[in-house]
C-alpha positions as CSV (number, residue, x, y, z in Angstrom):
1,M,-26.9,2.4,12.3
2,N,-26.9,1.0,8.7
3,E,-30.1,-1.1,8.7
4,H,-30.9,0.1,5.1
5,V,-27.7,-1.5,3.7
6,S,-28.4,-4.8,1.9
7,P,-26.8,-7.9,3.5
8,R,-24.8,-8.7,0.4
9,R,-23.4,-5.1,0.2
10,R,-22.5,-5.2,3.9
11,R,-20.8,-8.6,3.6
12,E,-18.7,-7.5,0.7
13,V,-17.4,-4.5,2.5
14,I,-16.8,-6.3,5.8
15,D,-15.1,-9.3,4.1
16,A,-12.7,-6.9,2.2
17,L,-11.8,-5.2,5.5
18,R,-11.3,-8.6,7.1
19,R,-8.7,-9.3,4.3
20,G,-7.1,-6.0,4.7
21,T,-8.0,-4.7,1.3
22,V,-10.0,-1.8,-0.1
23,P,-13.6,-3.0,-0.9
24,A,-14.6,-3.0,-4.6
25,N,-18.1,-1.7,-3.8
26,G,-19.9,0.1,-1.0
27,L,-17.2,2.7,-0.5
28,D,-19.8,5.4,0.2
29,L,-20.5,3.5,3.4
30,L,-16.9,4.2,4.6
31,A,-16.2,7.6,3.1
32,V,-14.8,10.1,5.7
33,G,-13.8,13.6,4.7
34,L,-14.5,13.3,1.0
35,E,-17.4,15.7,1.0
36,R,-15.2,18.5,-0.1
37,F,-14.1,16.7,-3.2
38,T,-17.3,15.0,-4.3
39,P,-19.0,18.0,-6.0
40,A,-16.0,18.7,-8.2
41,L,-15.6,15.0,-9.1
42,D,-19.3,14.7,-9.9
43,A,-19.1,17.8,-12.1
44,D,-16.2,16.1,-14.0
45,L,-18.3,13.0,-14.4
46,D,-21.2,15.1,-15.7
47,A,-19.0,16.9,-18.2
48,V,-17.7,13.5,-19.5
49,A,-21.2,12.1,-19.7
50,G,-22.1,15.1,-21.9
51,G,-19.4,14.3,-24.4
52,G,-16.4,15.9,-22.9
53,S,-13.3,14.5,-21.2
54,A,-11.5,15.1,-17.9
55,F,-8.3,14.4,-16.1
56,K,-7.4,14.4,-12.4
57,A,-4.1,13.7,-10.6
58,V,-4.7,12.3,-7.1
59,R,-1.8,13.1,-4.8
60,G,-1.1,11.6,-1.4
61,E,1.4,9.7,0.8
62,Y,1.0,6.0,1.6
63,G,-2.2,5.6,3.7
64,A,-3.7,8.9,2.5
65,G,-6.4,6.9,0.7
66,K,-5.5,7.2,-3.0
67,T,-6.9,3.8,-3.9
68,F,-10.0,4.4,-1.8
69,V,-10.7,7.7,-3.5
70,T,-10.3,6.3,-7.0
71,R,-12.6,3.4,-6.2
72,Y,-15.1,5.8,-4.6
73,V,-15.1,7.8,-7.8
74,A,-15.4,4.6,-9.9
75,E,-18.5,3.5,-7.9
76,R,-20.1,6.9,-8.5
77,A,-19.3,6.6,-12.2
78,L,-20.8,3.1,-12.4
79,R,-24.0,4.4,-10.9
80,R,-24.1,6.9,-13.8
81,G,-23.8,4.1,-16.3
82,F,-20.1,4.6,-17.0
83,A,-17.7,1.7,-17.5
84,S,-14.5,1.7,-15.4
85,A,-11.1,0.2,-15.4
86,E,-8.4,0.3,-12.8
87,V,-4.8,-0.4,-14.1
88,Q,-1.9,-0.9,-11.8
89,I,1.2,0.6,-13.3
90,S,4.4,-1.5,-12.8
91,E,7.8,-1.8,-14.3
92,T,7.4,-5.4,-15.4
93,E,3.7,-6.1,-15.8
94,T,2.3,-2.8,-17.1
95,P,5.0,-0.3,-18.0
96,L,3.4,3.1,-18.8
97,H,5.6,3.7,-21.8
98,K,4.0,0.8,-23.6
99,L,0.5,2.0,-24.1
100,E,-0.4,-1.2,-25.9
101,T,0.1,-3.0,-22.6
102,V,-1.9,-0.4,-20.7
103,Y,-4.7,-0.7,-23.3
104,R,-4.7,-4.5,-22.9
105,R,-5.0,-4.1,-19.1
106,V,-7.9,-1.8,-19.7
107,G,-9.7,-4.5,-21.6
108,E,-9.0,-7.0,-18.9
109,A,-10.1,-4.7,-16.1
110,L,-13.1,-3.2,-17.8
111,R,-16.3,-3.4,-15.7
112,T,-19.8,-2.0,-15.8
113,A,-22.5,-1.9,-13.2
114,A,-23.9,-5.1,-14.7
115,F,-20.7,-7.0,-15.6
116,P,-17.5,-7.6,-13.6
117,P,-14.1,-7.6,-15.3
118,S,-13.7,-8.4,-18.1
119,A,-16.8,-6.8,-19.5
120,L,-15.4,-6.2,-22.9
121,R,-17.2,-9.0,-24.6
122,P,-20.6,-8.1,-23.1
123,V,-20.0,-4.5,-24.2
124,L,-19.3,-5.6,-27.7
125,D,-22.4,-7.7,-27.8
126,S,-24.5,-4.8,-26.4
127,W,-23.0,-2.6,-29.1
128,L,-24.1,-5.0,-31.8
129,F,-27.6,-5.1,-30.4
130,T,-27.8,-1.3,-30.2
131,L,-26.6,-1.0,-33.8
132,E,-29.3,-3.3,-35.1
133,S,-31.9,-1.7,-32.9
134,D,-31.0,1.8,-34.1
135,A,-31.0,0.7,-37.7
136,T,-34.5,-0.9,-37.5
137,A,-35.8,2.1,-35.5
138,A,-34.6,4.4,-38.3
139,D,-36.4,2.3,-40.9
140,P,-39.3,0.4,-39.4
141,G,-39.8,-1.6,-42.7
142,L,-36.3,-2.9,-42.7
143,A,-37.0,-6.2,-40.9
144,G,-39.5,-7.1,-43.5
145,R,-37.0,-6.9,-46.3
146,G,-34.8,-9.8,-45.0
147,Q,-31.6,-10.2,-43.1
148,A,-29.5,-9.1,-46.0
149,A,-31.1,-5.6,-45.9
150,V,-30.7,-5.5,-42.1
151,D,-27.0,-6.4,-42.4
152,E,-26.5,-3.7,-45.1
153,A,-28.2,-1.0,-42.9
154,V,-26.2,-2.0,-39.8
155,E,-23.0,-2.0,-41.9
156,G,-23.7,1.6,-43.0
157,L,-24.5,2.7,-39.5
158,L,-21.3,1.1,-38.2
159,E,-19.2,2.9,-40.8
160,Q,-20.9,6.2,-40.0
161,R,-20.3,5.9,-36.2
162,L,-16.7,4.7,-36.6
163,A,-15.7,7.2,-39.3
164,A,-13.4,9.2,-37.0
165,V,-11.8,6.0,-35.6
166,S,-11.4,4.6,-39.1
167,M,-9.4,7.6,-40.2
168,R,-6.9,7.1,-37.4
169,T,-7.1,3.3,-36.7
170,P,-8.8,1.5,-39.6
171,A,-7.9,-1.9,-38.2
172,F,-10.2,-1.3,-35.2
173,A,-13.2,-0.7,-37.4
174,Q,-12.2,-3.6,-39.6
175,A,-12.0,-5.9,-36.7
176,L,-15.4,-4.8,-35.4
177,R,-17.0,-5.5,-38.8
178,A,-15.4,-9.0,-38.8
179,Y,-16.5,-9.5,-35.2
180,R,-20.1,-8.8,-36.1
181,S,-19.9,-11.1,-39.1
182,A,-18.5,-13.9,-36.9
183,V,-21.3,-13.4,-34.4
184,T,-23.9,-13.4,-37.1
185,A,-22.5,-16.5,-38.7
186,G,-22.4,-18.3,-35.3
187,D,-18.6,-18.6,-35.4
188,G,-17.9,-18.5,-31.7
189,A,-14.2,-19.2,-31.9
190,G,-13.7,-16.5,-34.5
191,A,-15.7,-14.0,-32.5
192,D,-13.7,-14.9,-29.3
193,A,-10.4,-14.4,-31.2
194,L,-11.5,-11.0,-32.7
195,A,-12.8,-9.8,-29.3
196,A,-9.4,-10.7,-27.8
197,W,-7.6,-8.7,-30.6
198,L,-9.9,-5.7,-30.1
199,G,-9.0,-5.9,-26.4
200,G,-5.3,-5.7,-27.3
201,Q,-4.4,-9.3,-26.5
202,P,-1.3,-10.6,-28.3
203,H,-0.9,-14.0,-30.0
204,V,-4.4,-14.1,-31.5
205,A,-4.8,-16.9,-34.0
206,A,-3.5,-15.9,-37.4
207,A,-6.5,-17.5,-39.1
208,A,-8.9,-15.2,-37.3
209,K,-6.9,-12.1,-38.2
210,R,-6.7,-13.2,-41.9
211,S,-10.4,-13.7,-42.0
212,A,-10.8,-10.0,-40.8
213,G,-8.1,-8.8,-43.1
214,I,-5.9,-7.5,-40.3
215,R,-2.3,-8.3,-39.5
216,G,0.3,-7.7,-36.9
217,E,0.1,-6.8,-33.2
218,L,-1.1,-3.7,-31.5
219,D,1.7,-1.1,-31.0
220,H,2.0,2.1,-28.8
221,F,0.4,4.5,-31.3
222,G,-2.2,2.0,-32.4
223,A,-3.3,1.6,-28.7
224,M,-4.2,5.3,-28.6
225,G,-6.5,4.8,-31.6
226,F,-8.0,1.7,-30.1
227,L,-8.8,3.6,-26.9
228,Q,-10.7,6.1,-29.1
229,G,-12.6,3.2,-30.7
230,L,-13.4,1.6,-27.4
231,L,-14.9,4.9,-26.2
232,E,-17.1,5.0,-29.3
233,V,-18.3,1.4,-28.7
234,L,-19.0,2.1,-25.1
235,R,-21.1,5.2,-26.0
236,D,-23.1,3.2,-28.6
237,A,-23.6,0.4,-26.0
238,G,-25.3,2.9,-23.6
239,H,-22.3,3.8,-21.4
240,P,-21.7,7.6,-21.5
241,G,-18.0,7.3,-20.6
242,L,-15.1,5.4,-19.2
243,L,-13.4,6.1,-15.9
244,L,-9.8,5.0,-16.4
245,V,-7.6,4.9,-13.3
246,L,-3.8,4.5,-13.6
247,D,-2.8,3.6,-10.1
248,E,0.6,3.7,-8.5
249,V,2.2,5.9,-11.2
250,E,4.9,6.7,-8.7
251,T,6.6,3.4,-9.5
252,L,8.1,5.2,-12.5
253,Q,10.6,6.7,-10.1
254,R,12.2,3.3,-9.7
255,V,12.8,2.4,-13.3
256,R,15.8,3.1,-15.5
257,G,16.1,6.8,-16.5
258,D,15.4,6.3,-20.3
259,V,12.4,4.1,-19.5
260,R,11.1,6.7,-17.0
261,D,11.4,9.5,-19.6
262,K,9.5,7.4,-22.1
263,A,6.7,6.8,-19.6
264,L,6.4,10.4,-18.6
265,N,6.2,11.3,-22.3
266,A,3.5,8.7,-22.8
267,L,1.5,10.4,-20.0
268,R,2.0,13.8,-21.6
269,Q,0.7,12.4,-24.9
270,L,-2.4,11.1,-23.2
271,L,-3.0,14.5,-21.6
272,D,-2.5,16.3,-24.9
273,E,-5.0,14.0,-26.6
274,I,-7.5,14.7,-23.9
275,D,-7.0,18.5,-24.2
276,A,-7.4,18.2,-27.9
277,G,-10.8,16.6,-27.5
278,R,-9.8,13.3,-29.2
279,Y,-11.1,11.2,-26.3
280,P,-14.7,12.3,-25.7
281,G,-16.1,10.2,-22.9
282,L,-12.8,9.6,-21.1
283,F,-12.2,10.5,-17.5
284,L,-8.5,9.7,-16.8
285,V,-7.3,9.6,-13.2
286,I,-3.8,8.9,-12.0
287,T,-2.4,8.5,-8.5
288,G,1.0,9.2,-7.1
289,T,3.0,10.4,-4.1
290,P,4.1,14.0,-3.6
291,A,7.6,12.8,-4.5
292,F,6.4,11.7,-7.9
293,Y,4.8,15.0,-8.7
294,D,7.6,17.2,-7.2
295,G,10.8,15.1,-6.9
296,P,13.7,15.0,-9.3
297,S,12.9,11.4,-10.4
298,G,9.3,12.2,-11.3
299,V,7.2,14.7,-13.2
300,P,9.8,17.6,-13.1
301,R,12.0,15.5,-15.5
302,L,9.6,16.4,-18.3
303,P,8.9,20.2,-18.1
304,P,5.9,20.1,-20.5
305,L,4.2,17.5,-18.2
306,A,5.2,19.5,-15.1
307,Q,3.5,22.6,-16.5
308,R,0.3,20.7,-17.2
309,L,0.2,19.2,-13.6
310,A,1.3,22.4,-11.8
311,T,-0.9,23.1,-8.8
312,D,-0.3,25.6,-6.0
313,F,-0.3,23.8,-2.6
314,S,1.4,26.6,-0.7
315,T,-1.8,27.6,1.1
316,D,-3.5,26.0,4.0
317,P,-4.9,22.6,2.9
318,R,-8.3,23.7,3.9
319,F,-8.3,26.0,0.9
320,D,-7.2,23.5,-1.7
321,N,-9.2,23.8,-4.9
322,P,-10.9,20.5,-5.7
323,R,-11.4,21.7,-9.3
324,A,-7.6,21.9,-9.9
325,V,-5.7,19.3,-11.9
326,Q,-4.1,17.9,-8.8
327,L,-6.2,16.8,-5.8
328,R,-4.3,16.6,-2.6
329,L,-5.3,14.1,0.0
330,P,-4.4,15.3,3.5
331,G,-4.3,11.8,5.0
332,F,-5.9,10.6,8.2
333,D,-5.7,12.3,11.5
334,R,-7.0,10.8,14.7
335,D,-10.5,12.2,14.4
336,A,-10.9,10.8,10.9
337,L,-9.6,7.4,12.0
338,L,-12.1,7.3,14.9
339,A,-14.9,8.4,12.6
340,L,-14.0,5.6,10.2
341,G,-13.8,3.0,12.9
342,A,-17.2,4.1,14.3
343,K,-18.7,3.8,10.7
344,V,-17.3,0.3,10.3
345,R,-18.5,-0.7,13.8
346,D,-22.1,0.5,13.1
347,L,-22.1,-1.2,9.7
348,Y,-21.0,-4.5,11.2
349,A,-23.4,-4.3,14.1
350,A,-26.4,-3.7,11.9
351,G,-25.9,-7.1,10.4
352,T,-25.7,-9.0,13.7
353,A,-28.4,-10.6,15.8
354,E,-27.7,-8.3,18.7
355,P,-26.6,-4.9,17.3
356,D,-27.1,-3.0,20.6
357,R,-24.8,-5.4,22.4
358,V,-22.0,-5.0,19.8
359,V,-22.2,-1.2,19.9
360,K,-22.3,-1.2,23.7
361,I,-19.2,-3.4,24.1
362,V,-17.2,-1.8,21.2
363,D,-18.2,1.7,22.1
364,D,-16.6,4.9,20.8
365,A,-14.2,4.9,23.7
366,Y,-12.9,1.5,22.8
367,V,-12.6,2.3,19.1
368,G,-10.4,5.2,20.2
369,E,-8.3,2.9,22.4
370,L,-7.7,0.5,19.6
371,A,-6.9,3.2,17.1
372,D,-4.3,4.7,19.5
373,A,-2.8,1.2,20.1
374,V,-2.5,0.5,16.4
375,T,-1.1,4.0,15.7
376,G,1.4,3.7,18.5
377,S,2.6,0.3,17.2
378,L,3.2,2.0,13.8
379,G,5.4,4.7,15.1
380,G,2.6,7.2,15.7
381,K,1.9,7.5,12.0
382,V,-1.8,7.8,11.7
383,G,-1.7,7.9,7.9
384,V,-0.3,4.4,7.9
385,A,-2.8,3.0,10.3
386,P,-6.2,2.7,8.6
387,R,-5.7,-0.7,6.8
388,V,-4.3,-2.5,9.9
389,F,-6.7,-0.7,12.3
390,L,-9.8,-1.8,10.3
391,K,-8.5,-5.3,9.8
392,K,-7.9,-5.7,13.6
393,L,-11.2,-4.0,14.5
394,V,-13.2,-6.5,12.3
395,T,-11.2,-9.7,12.7
396,D,-9.9,-9.5,16.2
397,V,-12.6,-7.5,17.9
398,L,-16.0,-7.4,16.2
399,D,-16.0,-11.0,15.0
400,R,-15.3,-12.2,18.5
401,V,-17.8,-9.9,20.2
402,D,-20.4,-11.2,17.7
403,Q,-19.6,-14.9,18.2
404,F,-18.8,-15.1,21.9
405,A,-21.2,-13.6,24.4
406,D,-18.6,-13.3,27.2
407,F,-15.8,-11.8,25.1
408,D,-14.7,-8.4,26.3
409,P,-12.0,-6.8,24.2
410,R,-10.7,-4.7,27.1
411,R,-10.1,-7.8,29.2
412,H,-9.5,-10.6,26.6
413,Y,-7.7,-8.9,23.8
414,A,-4.2,-7.3,23.5
415,L,-3.1,-5.9,20.1
416,T,-0.3,-7.8,18.4
417,L,1.3,-7.0,15.0
418,A,3.3,-9.7,13.2
419,A,5.7,-8.6,10.5
420,G,4.1,-11.0,8.0
421,E,0.7,-9.2,8.1
422,L,2.3,-5.8,7.4
423,S,3.2,-4.1,4.2
424,E,6.7,-2.8,3.7
425,V,5.7,0.8,4.6
426,E,3.8,-0.5,7.7
427,R,6.9,-2.5,8.7
428,N,9.1,0.5,8.4
429,A,6.6,2.5,10.5
430,A,6.5,-0.3,13.1
431,A,10.3,-0.2,13.3
432,L,10.1,3.4,14.6
433,A,8.0,2.2,17.5
434,V,10.6,-0.3,18.7
435,P,12.3,0.9,21.9
436,S,15.7,2.3,21.2
437,A,17.4,-0.3,23.5
438,A,16.0,-3.1,21.4
439,R,17.6,-1.8,18.2
440,A,20.7,-3.6,17.1
441,D,22.6,-0.4,16.5
442,D,22.0,0.8,20.0
443,I,23.2,-2.2,21.9
444,D,26.6,-1.7,23.6
445,L,28.9,-4.6,23.1
446,D,31.7,-5.1,25.6
447,L,34.5,-6.0,23.3
448,P,38.1,-6.5,24.2
């Protein structure tokens, strides 16, 4: 049972499963089969917290749990004080070859343990407070010499800590100085505009930029410098690092050839910068399908990137090296699916008025029956089943058992799957389960 889980945490997880989505928090409650990866991932987080940087490429087919794994790592990072940001790569909204757009999404998705997205403004304010605290701690008599002396000391400390960033992207440090001045002067509108510009937002008021002595918009190369500056600010604000997830990178395979090549090169640039030690405090994680890492429309198109990501998967998956640059997710088998279902059942039951009754009715045998029914309806593809299985388990079974004392899922419930509740991949899998005689191509027509 999960009696120790807080009601709020339990509700957040169950509500997400009821919607058919990956929970934003509480993923440790659902983790199945991740024990082999956790020590290596924790070691990477520790290295980043110590001033290093890390990169991991998560590899798996649809349903293997790529999003789950990245959010699981993010949750562990947040507990260590990290900030995190999950960015969905897409051809139209967030093309990878435009790092200025990727950086903007980082600012919008930035979160900490204390603040949900976007946490950029609270991080900036925490950074200002830390600067002033550090300046007065270094010179206890500073406060007695007036605000002008404090401002001068803080300005000097700011310049010292942003020296490396100023050499590469002076506009970032310049905007930070102006942001601090706006906050100190009580200019809320100006501070908002400058915070937006520091977050990579376009179309910031020209007056705000003129007041800071900055001009233009952020470009591809400027974004790389801004990321370096953001890491510096996060560190000074008490966050040892940033976990940045670039999800669904495999979408690059569907874009025009020249755009795809630019995107792959942008990824190579990021990896080179990490290897060169220019992003201390950054843990970059990307996700993709095997076709992206191995196929002709993916990583192999850029040999230098392919060399960096090369990982031997010719051995038995049991002996995969979790410390390697690529991490292969084997996907769900029936045993893992049943273990996950039992975890969710126990988590749900612990929050009900009659937990023993819920567990007795929805016992392990029934969890197995439902898992087999869902998997069978999806063409026998266990890897595609987890999302639908958990949604049906919570919404159609556990909710009813909890609310209706005479509800017996074995007698009163029969699994149904509507096309509208399935994703494209799930619909394709479901089509495999349709009896051959019901397929249009297999119907004999008696034509003259």
